[in-house]
Every structure is written in structure tokens, then in C-alpha cells.
C-alpha positions as CSV (number, residue, x, y, z in Angstrom):
1,M,61.6,-5.6,46.2
2,T,60.1,-6.4,42.9
3,I,57.9,-9.2,41.8
4,E,60.8,-10.7,39.8
5,N,62.4,-11.4,43.2
6,I,59.5,-13.5,44.3
7,P,59.9,-17.3,43.7
8,E,58.2,-18.2,40.5
9,D,55.7,-20.5,42.1
10,L,54.3,-17.6,44.1
11,R,54.3,-14.8,41.4
12,S,50.9,-15.5,40.0
13,F,49.4,-15.5,43.5
14,V,51.2,-12.2,44.3
15,S,50.0,-10.7,40.9
16,R,46.4,-11.8,41.6
17,E,46.4,-10.3,45.1
18,L,47.8,-7.0,43.8
19,G,45.3,-7.0,41.0
20,R,42.4,-7.4,43.4
21,G,43.4,-4.1,45.0
22,R,43.6,-5.4,48.5
23,Y,47.2,-4.3,48.7
24,R,48.5,-1.1,47.1
25,T,52.1,-2.3,46.7
26,L,54.2,-5.4,46.9
27,D,55.6,-4.1,50.2
28,D,52.0,-3.9,51.7
29,L,51.4,-7.5,50.7
30,L,54.7,-8.6,52.2
31,V,54.0,-6.8,55.4
32,E,50.6,-8.5,55.7
33,G,52.2,-11.8,55.0
34,L,54.8,-11.3,57.7
35,R,52.2,-10.1,60.2
36,L,50.2,-13.3,59.6
37,L,53.3,-15.4,59.9
38,R,54.0,-13.8,63.3
39,E,50.4,-14.3,64.4
40,R,50.6,-18.0,63.5
41,D,53.9,-18.4,65.3
42,V,52.5,-16.8,68.4
43,F,49.4,-18.9,68.3
44,V,51.4,-22.1,68.0
45,E,53.7,-21.1,70.8
46,E,50.8,-20.2,73.1
47,H,48.9,-23.4,72.3
48,R,51.8,-25.9,71.8
49,E,51.2,-28.0,74.9
50,E,47.4,-28.0,74.3
51,L,48.0,-29.2,70.7
52,R,50.4,-31.9,71.8
53,A,48.0,-33.1,74.4
54,Q,45.2,-33.3,71.8
55,V,47.4,-35.2,69.4
56,A,48.5,-37.6,72.2
57,A,44.9,-38.2,73.2
58,G,44.0,-38.9,69.5
59,V,46.8,-41.4,69.3
60,V,45.6,-43.2,72.4
61,Q,42.0,-43.3,71.0
62,A,43.3,-44.6,67.6
63,E,45.2,-47.3,69.4
64,R,42.0,-48.4,71.1
65,G,40.3,-48.4,67.7
66,E,38.2,-45.3,68.5
67,F,38.6,-43.4,65.3
68,V,36.7,-42.5,62.1
69,D,37.9,-42.4,58.6
70,G,38.6,-39.1,56.8
71,E,35.4,-39.0,54.9
72,E,33.3,-39.4,58.0
73,A,35.4,-36.8,59.9
74,M,35.0,-34.3,57.1
75,E,31.2,-34.8,57.0
76,R,31.0,-34.2,60.7
77,L,32.9,-31.0,60.4
78,R,30.8,-29.8,57.5
79,R,27.6,-30.6,59.5
80,E,28.9,-28.7,62.6
81,L,30.0,-25.7,60.5
82,G,26.6,-25.6,58.8
83,E,24.9,-25.7,62.2
84,R,27.0,-22.9,63.6
85,Q,26.4,-20.8,60.5
86,R,22.6,-21.3,60.8
87,E,22.8,-20.4,64.5
88,G,24.5,-17.4,63.7
């Protein structure tokens, strides 16, 4: 495969990744992409029921008015991430 065969909206990303030297060839980059896609699919399959249960619980909480807006949720996540990074 050549970069010309890559959809135009992805070519600059592919060129940048190849230019960084992380991947020696387009084939190496594609193999890594496929490996990550497989990993994601396995993760989703293994955690599908847990994810569904969490979404359902969130819907029930939202229906009871127990939710926060996006800004507050993001701020909480940033704070928690910062704490975890400091801990180590």
C-alpha cells in the first residue's frame, strides 16, 4: 500500500507519524493501527455489560436530577487526574 491509497483526510496524520520515526514503513503503521483496533474491540467486548450497566445507572441518576454539567464533570476529572499524578 502507498500513502496515495490512504483517504485524504488521514494522509497528513500518516505522513506526520512516519516523519516522527516511530514507524519505519506505512505497513508498520498500519499493523499498529490494526493491533490497536483489535485491542479496543476486545476491551469493549469484555466490558460491554459493565459499560451498559454504568450507562443505565447514569440514566437513572439523571432522571432523579443527580447529575452535573459538563464543565463541572471535566473539572472533577482534571482534579482527580492531578491527584493521581502527584501520588505517583
